[in-house]
C-alpha positions as CSV (number, residue, x, y, z in Angstrom):
1,M,-8.9,-1.9,30.2
2,N,-11.9,-3.2,28.3
3,I,-11.6,-2.9,24.5
4,K,-14.7,-3.6,22.4
5,H,-14.2,-5.5,19.2
6,K,-15.2,-3.7,16.1
7,H,-18.3,-5.0,14.3
8,I,-17.7,-6.7,11.0
9,P,-20.2,-5.2,8.5
10,E,-22.7,-7.8,7.2
11,E,-21.8,-7.1,3.6
12,A,-18.2,-8.0,4.4
13,M,-19.2,-11.5,5.4
14,S,-21.6,-12.1,2.5
15,E,-19.4,-11.0,-0.4
16,P,-17.3,-13.8,-1.7
17,R,-13.6,-13.4,-2.3
18,N,-12.7,-12.7,-5.9
19,P,-9.0,-13.9,-6.1
20,T,-7.3,-11.5,-8.6
21,N,-3.7,-11.4,-9.7
22,M,-1.6,-8.3,-9.5
23,L,-1.9,-7.4,-13.2
24,D,-5.7,-7.6,-13.2
25,I,-6.6,-5.9,-9.9
26,T,-8.4,-2.6,-10.2
27,N,-8.4,0.4,-7.8
28,D,-11.8,-0.5,-6.3
29,Q,-10.7,-4.0,-5.3
30,C,-9.3,-5.2,-2.0
31,K,-5.5,-5.6,-2.1
32,Y,-5.2,-8.0,0.8
33,P,-2.6,-10.7,-0.2
34,L,-3.8,-14.3,-0.3
35,G,-1.6,-17.3,0.4
36,E,1.1,-18.3,2.9
37,E,2.2,-15.6,5.3
38,L,5.8,-15.3,4.1
39,A,5.3,-16.3,0.5
40,R,5.3,-13.8,-2.3
41,A,1.7,-12.7,-2.9
42,E,0.4,-13.6,-6.4
43,L,-3.3,-13.3,-5.7
44,F,-5.2,-10.6,-3.8
45,C,-8.7,-10.8,-2.2
46,G,-10.5,-8.8,-4.9
47,R,-13.6,-7.9,-2.9
48,K,-14.9,-4.3,-3.1
49,R,-12.7,-1.9,-1.1
50,H,-14.2,-0.4,2.0
51,G,-14.3,3.4,1.7
52,K,-10.9,5.0,1.2
53,Y,-9.0,1.9,2.5
54,S,-7.0,-0.5,0.3
55,Y,-8.8,-3.5,2.0
56,C,-12.4,-4.7,2.0
57,A,-14.3,-4.4,5.3
58,Y,-13.5,-7.9,6.4
59,H,-9.7,-7.6,5.8
60,L,-9.7,-4.1,7.3
61,Y,-11.2,-5.6,10.5
62,L,-8.7,-8.5,10.5
63,T,-5.7,-6.1,10.3
64,T,-6.9,-3.5,12.8
65,K,-8.9,-5.5,15.5
66,H,-7.7,-5.4,19.1
67,D,-7.3,-8.6,21.1
């Protein structure tokens, strides 16, 4: 089976991360946790959310891509 990788939108690659703590993050910011995989998340990406999703376009791609 041949699965095509989804295209990462250009704006997802050009917008810098905006590390934001849990108390300051707003509804329109990406809630992808930053830091070590098993560590408690204290900072989140903070980029602009992609559509109705909780993540920005870049992190949405990372969490849903097919290998």
